[in-house]
N, C-alpha and C positions, 0 to 999 in steps of 0.2 A: 533428452542430455540434461544432467543436473546441472543446478548452477552452481557456482564458486563462491565458498565463504568470503573470498575479497571482495566480489563485485558487491554482495551483499553489505559487508562493511563499508563500501563507498557509497552507496546509496543510502545507507541509515546517516553517516558522515554528511551527506548532501541535505539531508533533510533535518538536520540535529537542532536546528533554532523552532521546529515547529512543536517541539515537547520531548519526553523521552522516548527513545524508539528502540523500539526490541524486537526480535526475529525469532521464530521459531521451528526448527525444521518439520515438515509436512509433505508425506509422500513423495520424498527426495527431493522437496523442493523448499521453499523459506516463505511462513507467513507473517508480516510485518505489522506490529502493533506500534500505536501512538498513546502515549499516557496509560496503556492496558487497552483501547479500543483497537479491534482488528481495521485496517483500512485499505490493504493492498497484499500484493505478495511479488516475489522475485521466481520466475522460471524462466528456464533457459536463460540465463542471466538476460532479462530484460523484467524492468520495473513494470508493475502493473497496480491501478488503483482502480478501486471502486468507483463506478459513477452515481453522482449525486446532482440533483439540480445545481448546486453551489458550484462544484467542478465544471459541470459543462458551462455554466454562465462565466467563468472563470477563463477555461479553455476551449471554445467554442469549435475550433479546429483541430484539437488534440487527435492524434493518430487513436485507434481502438485496435485491440487484440484478444485473442480468447487464452489464458493461461495454460488451460490443457484440455483434451478432448472432452467435451460434454459440460465443460465452465461455460460460464457465463460472460457477455462482454466488458471489458475493464479500459479504461484511458491508459495510454502508453506515452506517459510524458518524457517532455527531455530530461534526463538526469543531470545534465550538465550546467543546467541553469537552476543554481541552487535558490536564489530570490522566488521564482515561480514555483518550484516543486514545493517550496516552505509554505507558500501562500496556498497551494492547493492540497496540502497534507491538513493545514488547519481549516480548510474550508471543509473538506470531505468529512473530516473527523466530528465537526462541529455540526452537520447534517446527520450524521449518524444517530441511531439511538444508543442510549446507556446500555451498558452490559449490565444482563441478568441475573441478579445474585444465585450462585446455588444452591439447589433445594439441600439440606443436610439429610442423609440416608438415615433411616430408622432402626 
Protein backbone atom coordinates (compact mmCIF):
# COMPACT_ATOMS: atom_id res chain seq x y z
CA UNK A 1 0.00 0.00 0.00
CA UNK A 2 1.47 3.34 -1.03
CA UNK A 3 1.50 6.25 1.38
CA UNK A 4 -0.68 9.29 0.82
CA UNK A 5 0.88 12.67 0.13
CA UNK A 6 -1.43 14.20 2.75
CA UNK A 7 0.12 11.96 5.45
CA UNK A 8 3.64 12.92 4.34
CA UNK A 9 2.70 16.61 4.47
CA UNK A 10 1.20 16.12 7.93
CA UNK A 11 4.35 14.45 9.29
CA UNK A 12 6.55 17.17 7.77
CA UNK A 13 4.40 19.83 9.41
CA UNK A 14 4.67 18.05 12.77
CA UNK A 15 8.48 18.18 12.72
CA UNK A 16 8.98 21.50 10.90
CA UNK A 17 10.82 23.06 13.86
CA UNK A 18 13.64 20.50 13.51
CA UNK A 19 14.80 22.14 10.27
CA UNK A 20 13.82 22.25 6.62
CA UNK A 21 11.86 19.05 6.07
CA UNK A 22 11.63 17.78 2.51
CA UNK A 23 10.61 14.50 0.94
CA UNK A 24 11.24 12.56 -2.21
CA UNK A 25 9.27 9.76 -3.84
CA UNK A 26 11.21 6.53 -3.55
CA UNK A 27 9.89 3.20 -4.78
CA UNK A 28 6.27 4.27 -4.34
CA UNK A 29 6.90 5.63 -0.85
CA UNK A 30 8.68 8.73 0.51
CA UNK A 31 12.18 9.40 1.81
CA UNK A 32 12.40 12.19 4.41
CA UNK A 33 15.20 14.74 4.73
CA UNK A 34 16.00 17.40 7.30
CA UNK A 35 18.25 20.17 6.00
CA UNK A 36 19.22 17.83 3.15
CA UNK A 37 20.12 14.86 5.37
CA UNK A 38 18.14 11.61 4.92
CA UNK A 39 16.77 10.53 8.31
CA UNK A 40 13.68 8.42 7.69
CA UNK A 41 10.78 7.53 5.49
CA UNK A 42 7.04 7.23 5.26
CA UNK A 43 5.93 3.75 4.20
CA UNK A 44 2.34 2.50 4.33
CA UNK A 45 1.36 5.78 6.02
CA UNK A 46 3.78 5.10 8.89
CA UNK A 47 6.64 7.39 9.88
CA UNK A 48 9.90 5.50 10.36
CA UNK A 49 13.11 7.14 11.63
CA UNK A 50 16.65 5.78 11.46
CA UNK A 51 17.92 4.29 14.69
CA UNK A 52 20.87 6.11 16.26
CA UNK A 53 22.24 5.94 19.82
CA UNK A 54 20.91 9.49 20.37
CA UNK A 55 17.43 8.53 19.17
CA UNK A 56 17.39 5.40 21.31
CA UNK A 57 18.47 7.40 24.36
CA UNK A 58 15.67 9.89 23.76
CA UNK A 59 12.98 7.24 23.17
CA UNK A 60 14.21 3.95 24.67
CA UNK A 61 10.76 2.33 24.56
CA UNK A 62 9.82 3.54 21.07
CA UNK A 63 8.20 0.82 18.95
CA UNK A 64 10.14 -0.35 15.92
CA UNK A 65 9.19 -1.48 12.48
CA UNK A 66 10.56 -2.44 9.11
CA UNK A 67 9.65 -0.06 6.29
CA UNK A 68 9.54 -2.68 3.53
CA UNK A 69 10.48 -6.30 2.96
CA UNK A 70 14.23 -6.62 3.30
CA UNK A 71 14.59 -3.21 5.00
CA UNK A 72 16.32 -2.60 8.29
CA UNK A 73 14.58 -1.91 11.58
CA UNK A 74 13.64 1.72 12.28
CA UNK A 75 11.88 3.67 15.03
CA UNK A 76 8.10 4.21 14.78
CA UNK A 77 7.61 7.44 16.77
CA UNK A 78 4.27 8.96 17.70
CA UNK A 79 3.61 11.58 15.00
CA UNK A 80 1.01 13.28 17.19
CA UNK A 81 3.63 14.40 19.73
CA UNK A 82 5.20 17.33 17.87
CA UNK A 83 7.73 18.26 20.57
CA UNK A 84 9.18 14.78 21.00
CA UNK A 85 9.16 14.18 17.25
CA UNK A 86 11.08 17.41 16.67
CA UNK A 87 13.65 16.42 19.32
CA UNK A 88 14.00 12.96 17.77
CA UNK A 89 14.63 14.34 14.27
CA UNK A 90 17.20 16.84 15.59
CA UNK A 91 19.01 14.18 17.65
CA UNK A 92 18.94 11.64 14.82
CA UNK A 93 20.26 14.07 12.21
CA UNK A 94 23.00 15.31 14.53
CA UNK A 95 24.17 11.70 14.97
CA UNK A 96 24.17 10.87 11.25
CA UNK A 97 27.26 11.48 9.12
CA UNK A 98 27.37 14.47 6.79
CA UNK A 99 26.47 13.85 3.17
CA UNK A 100 29.43 13.13 0.94
CA UNK A 101 29.67 15.48 -2.02
CA UNK A 102 28.91 13.85 -5.35
CA UNK A 103 31.86 13.24 -7.61
CA UNK A 104 31.71 15.05 -10.89
CA UNK A 105 31.86 12.80 -13.91
CA UNK A 106 34.80 13.37 -16.20
